[in-house]
C-alpha positions as semicolon CSV with decimal commas, in nm:
position;residue;x (nm);y (nm);z (nm)
1;X;5,929;-5,412;13,654
2;X;5,671;-5,145;13,623
3;X;5,374;-5,191;13,390
4;X;5,494;-4,904;13,178
5;X;5,832;-5,064;13,113
6;X;5,668;-5,401;13,035
7;X;5,444;-5,239;12,770
8;X;5,740;-5,062;12,617
9;X;5,937;-5,386;12,591
10;X;5,640;-5,576;12,441
11;X;5,600;-5,305;12,177
12;X;5,967;-5,333;12,075
13;X;5,922;-5,709;12,029
14;X;5,593;-5,688;11,839
15;X;5,709;-5,445;11,572
16;X;5,996;-5,659;11,429
17;X;5,770;-5,964;11,455
18;X;5,497;-5,797;11,246
19;X;5,751;-5,672;10,996
20;X;5,891;-6,022;10,958
21;X;5,545;-6,168;10,899
22;X;5,464;-5,893;10,648
23;X;5,789;-5,950;10,453
24;X;5,730;-6,323;10,464
25;X;5,379;-6,281;10,321
26;X;5,517;-6,067;10,038
27;X;5,780;-6,326;9,957
28;X;5,539;-6,617;9,971
29;X;5,274;-6,426;9,779
30;X;5,523;-6,327;9,512
31;X;5,639;-6,686;9,474
32;X;5,278;-6,806;9,454
33;X;5,200;-6,547;9,185
34;X;5,506;-6,650;8,987
35;X;5,409;-7,015;9,016
36;X;5,051;-6,934;8,910
37;X;5,167;-6,755;8,600
38;X;5,435;-7,015;8,523
39;X;5,176;-7,290;8,525
40;X;4,939;-7,082;8,308
41;X;4,668;-7,070;8,577
42;X;4,431;-6,782;8,543
43;X;4,530;-6,707;8,184
44;X;4,263;-6,694;7,918
45;X;4,308;-7,000;7,702
46;X;4,343;-6,926;7,331
47;X;4,238;-7,185;7,078
48;X;4,528;-7,357;6,901
49;X;4,617;-7,232;6,560
50;X;4,455;-7,470;6,311
51;X;4,687;-7,680;6,097
52;X;4,655;-7,591;5,734
53;X;4,505;-7,868;5,521
54;X;4,722;-7,990;5,242
55;X;4,472;-7,941;4,962
56;X;4,511;-7,887;4,593
57;X;4,300;-7,648;4,392
58;X;4,228;-7,813;4,059
59;X;4,190;-7,617;3,738
60;X;4,084;-7,696;3,381
61;X;4,442;-7,785;3,313
62;X;4,386;-8,100;3,522
63;X;4,105;-8,229;3,298
64;X;4,213;-8,541;3,109
65;X;4,076;-8,816;2,885
66;X;4,194;-9,180;2,890
67;X;4,095;-9,474;2,678
68;X;4,083;-9,795;2,879
69;X;4,117;-10,121;2,692
70;X;4,059;-10,467;2,840
71;X;4,229;-10,723;2,619
72;X;4,156;-11,086;2,697
73;X;4,208;-11,308;2,390
74;X;4,107;-11,618;2,589
75;X;3,754;-11,482;2,633
76;X;3,476;-11,539;2,382
77;X;3,413;-11,167;2,343
78;X;3,615;-10,899;2,165
79;X;3,830;-10,647;2,354
80;X;3,647;-10,396;2,576
81;X;3,681;-10,019;2,525
82;X;3,577;-9,757;2,781
83;X;3,649;-9,386;2,746
84;X;3,700;-9,193;3,066
85;X;3,671;-8,815;3,091
86;X;3,795;-8,683;3,425
87;X;3,711;-8,332;3,547
88;X;3,888;-8,289;3,886
89;X;3,793;-7,922;3,915
90;X;3,423;-8,022;3,907
91;X;3,494;-8,352;4,089
92;X;3,321;-8,539;3,811
93;X;3,404;-8,838;3,594
94;X;3,230;-8,962;3,285
95;X;3,258;-9,316;3,142
96;X;3,144;-9,405;2,793
97;X;3,150;-9,763;2,674
98;X;3,245;-9,782;2,310
99;X;3,118;-10,094;2,127
100;X;3,395;-10,294;1,968
101;X;3,196;-10,314;1,645
102;X;3,168;-9,932;1,611
103;X;3,219;-9,816;1,255
104;X;3,285;-9,464;1,124
105;X;3,384;-9,296;0,800
106;X;3,738;-9,165;0,852
107;X;3,940;-9,000;0,579
108;X;3,675;-9,102;0,329
109;X;3,688;-9,466;0,427
110;X;3,464;-9,682;0,647
111;X;3,673;-9,811;0,934
112;X;3,595;-10,012;1,247
113;X;3,727;-9,988;1,600
114;X;3,804;-10,361;1,612
115;X;3,985;-10,350;1,278
116;X;4,188;-10,044;1,381
117;X;4,288;-10,206;1,708
118;X;4,388;-10,530;1,536
119;X;4,605;-10,346;1,289
120;X;4,772;-10,091;1,516
121;X;4,702;-10,190;1,879
122;X;4,613;-9,925;2,141
123;X;4,749;-9,615;1,956
124;X;4,536;-9,703;1,654
125;X;4,227;-9,750;1,876
126;X;4,291;-9,407;2,027
127;X;4,317;-9,251;1,682
128;X;3,993;-9,415;1,571
129;X;3,796;-9,300;1,877
130;X;3,933;-8,947;1,847
131;X;3,818;-8,923;1,485
132;X;3,490;-9,102;1,536
133;X;3,380;-8,893;1,836
134;X;3,563;-8,571;1,762
135;X;3,744;-8,555;2,097
136;X;4,104;-8,548;2,206
137;X;4,237;-8,842;2,408
138;X;4,539;-8,778;2,627
139;X;4,645;-9,129;2,719
140;X;4,556;-9,496;2,698
141;X;4,584;-9,788;2,935
142;X;4,557;-10,150;2,823
143;X;4,471;-10,414;3,084
144;X;4,501;-10,790;3,077
145;X;4,314;-11,021;3,311
146;X;4,553;-10,989;3,606
147;X;4,588;-10,614;3,595
148;X;4,212;-10,559;3,556
149;X;4,131;-10,785;3,853
150;X;4,399;-10,604;4,059
151;X;4,234;-10,269;3,977
152;X;3,894;-10,407;4,089
153;X;4,049;-10,533;4,413
154;X;4,200;-10,188;4,482
155;X;3,858;-10,028;4,451
156;X;3,694;-10,301;4,654
157;X;3,457;-10,459;4,402
158;X;3,105;-10,334;4,331
159;X;2,742;-10,399;4,416
160;X;2,553;-10,429;4,086
161;X;2,240;-10,603;3,950
162;X;2,305;-10,891;3,707
163;X;2,033;-10,992;3,462
164;X;2,216;-11,258;3,261
165;X;2,312;-11,619;3,331
166;X;2,676;-11,632;3,435
167;X;2,827;-11,914;3,634
168;X;2,902;-11,811;3,993
169;X;2,673;-11,505;3,986
170;X;2,312;-11,494;4,104
171;X;2,081;-11,368;3,835
172;X;1,815;-11,102;3,893
173;X;1,941;-10,913;4,198
174;X;2,195;-10,656;4,301
175;X;2,491;-10,828;4,467
176;X;2,850;-10,770;4,569
177;X;3,076;-10,873;4,285
178;X;3,444;-10,949;4,337
179;X;3,713;-10,894;4,074
180;X;3,666;-11,234;3,904
181;X;3,291;-11,189;3,883
182;X;3,329;-10,835;3,745
183;X;3,565;-10,961;3,476
184;X;3,325;-11,242;3,382
185;X;3,029;-11,002;3,375
186;X;3,172;-10,736;3,147
187;X;3,323;-10,991;2,910
188;X;2,997;-11,189;2,876
189;X;2,941;-11,233;2,502
190;X;2,567;-11,297;2,489
191;X;2,397;-10,973;2,595
192;X;2,065;-10,924;2,421
193;X;2,175;-10,603;2,245
194;X;2,521;-10,735;2,169
195;X;2,832;-10,521;2,191
196;X;2,649;-10,194;2,253
197;X;2,492;-10,334;2,569
198;X;2,817;-10,493;2,681
199;X;3,003;-10,166;2,634
200;X;2,751;-9,978;2,843
201;X;2,757;-10,248;3,115
202;X;3,139;-10,215;3,130
203;X;3,121;-9,838;3,168
204;X;2,838;-9,858;3,422
205;X;3,014;-10,120;3,637
206;X;3,336;-9,917;3,648
207;X;3,144;-9,599;3,725
208;X;2,949;-9,766;4,006
209;X;3,267;-9,916;4,148
210;X;3,421;-9,568;4,173
211;X;3,112;-9,421;4,341
212;X;3,097;-9,704;4,595
213;X;3,461;-9,699;4,697
214;X;3,616;-9,519;4,993
215;X;3,751;-9,206;4,829
216;X;3,971;-9,114;5,123
217;X;4,139;-9,456;5,113
218;X;4,191;-9,432;4,734
219;X;4,344;-9,085;4,774
220;X;4,577;-9,196;5,053
221;X;4,699;-9,501;4,860
222;X;4,704;-9,342;4,515
223;X;5,079;-9,318;4,468
224;X;5,144;-9,675;4,573
225;X;4,859;-9,823;4,371
226;X;4,944;-9,614;4,066
227;X;5,291;-9,769;4,060
228;X;5,146;-10,119;4,096
229;X;4,892;-10,080;3,816
230;X;5,115;-9,891;3,574
231;X;5,371;-10,171;3,601
232;X;5,105;-10,431;3,521
233;X;4,956;-10,258;3,215
234;X;5,060;-10,133;2,873
235;X;5,020;-9,755;2,877
236;X;5,164;-9,427;2,762
237;X;5,095;-9,276;3,106
238;X;5,424;-9,170;3,269
239;X;5,561;-9,075;3,606
240;X;5,542;-8,712;3,486
241;X;5,170;-8,754;3,437
242;X;5,143;-8,894;3,788
243;X;5,327;-8,592;3,926
244;X;5,117;-8,344;3,728
245;X;4,774;-8,505;3,758
246;X;4,809;-8,695;4,083
247;X;4,734;-8,407;4,327
248;X;4,414;-8,318;4,144
249;X;4,299;-8,680;4,125
250;X;4,363;-8,734;4,495
251;X;4,178;-8,416;4,582
252;X;3,884;-8,526;4,368
253;X;3,857;-8,863;4,543
254;X;3,915;-8,717;4,891
255;X;3,656;-8,440;4,875
256;X;3,416;-8,548;4,599
257;X;3,106;-8,758;4,631
258;X;2,905;-8,948;4,367
259;X;3,188;-8,865;4,131
260;X;3,101;-9,075;3,834
261;X;2,832;-9,132;3,575
262;X;2,813;-9,372;3,282
263;X;2,666;-9,267;2,948
264;X;2,502;-9,492;2,696
265;X;2,649;-9,433;2,354
266;X;2,354;-9,360;2,130
267;X;2,358;-9,516;1,787
268;X;2,212;-9,767;1,540
269;X;2,278;-10,139;1,518
270;X;2,311;-10,240;1,150
271;X;2,363;-10,612;1,111
272;X;2,695;-10,669;1,290
273;X;2,797;-10,305;1,307
274;X;2,725;-10,020;1,547
275;X;2,691;-9,672;1,396
276;X;2,714;-9,383;1,648
277;X;2,442;-9,120;1,636
278;X;2,553;-8,796;1,477
279;X;2,360;-8,596;1,739
280;X;2,542;-8,784;2,015
281;X;2,876;-8,695;1,863
282;X;2,778;-8,331;1,806
283;X;2,653;-8,276;2,162
284;X;2,928;-8,468;2,344
285;X;3,201;-8,198;2,325
286;X;2,960;-7,923;2,432
287;X;2,847;-8,115;2,742
288;X;3,166;-8,272;2,865
289;X;3,463;-8,155;2,662
290;X;3,405;-7,780;2,665
291;X;3,779;-7,708;2,712
292;X;3,888;-7,907;2,405
């Protein structure tokens, strides 16, 4: 075969071969590109859409006032009264210990907190405090020994300095107090300044316990613990209150810090009675109860 014929034949073979390779490259390249896109290679990664936080925006409507009563007839002291003012919108709580021997002129008569409570139980104590301090109280909650210790256990106790001689508690230093020790401390009957000091100690211990607790844990377990405590106490707080106030309270504990303060109730000790200061009463609504 001549060289010219050989070249012609080689050319006929080469052209289909090159076409086949070219087509194959297109097919393979197209498949590779599809696979690349399918697996998200080469795409600019976009940040995931953030999950909306389930938060509650508190308003002044969520503010509330509760009178706490610790009733332990087996103790040597009288009942313990602590007024709580809760301001979820500001993420603040105020606790005021009210001496059991507080007296006030109500409806032209001198009355006492202890006497009102003995005659008409918790509702009468609420009525006395409202009249004596000039504030509105939304609800009350009366604890016995078991329910109070359960509440302390829920919050996890408190670290607090103790300056009186109580069995089972070291005097003169800040220490971790469990629920039994807290109960014995705030029901101690021999404070130097009597019931006014004991009332302030009760408010201060509760306030400190709230500030020292894990707010996130309290918020997460609020519904369960509410049901436990409400079934152990005597109270006019209802499941409707839980539904209405619960979201704001949980938000306050979850996102607040150093929530609580305790206030010493200013007044005069006259023999066995405690007479609240008129300036304390006049200034209290302006400072903490502006929406009442």
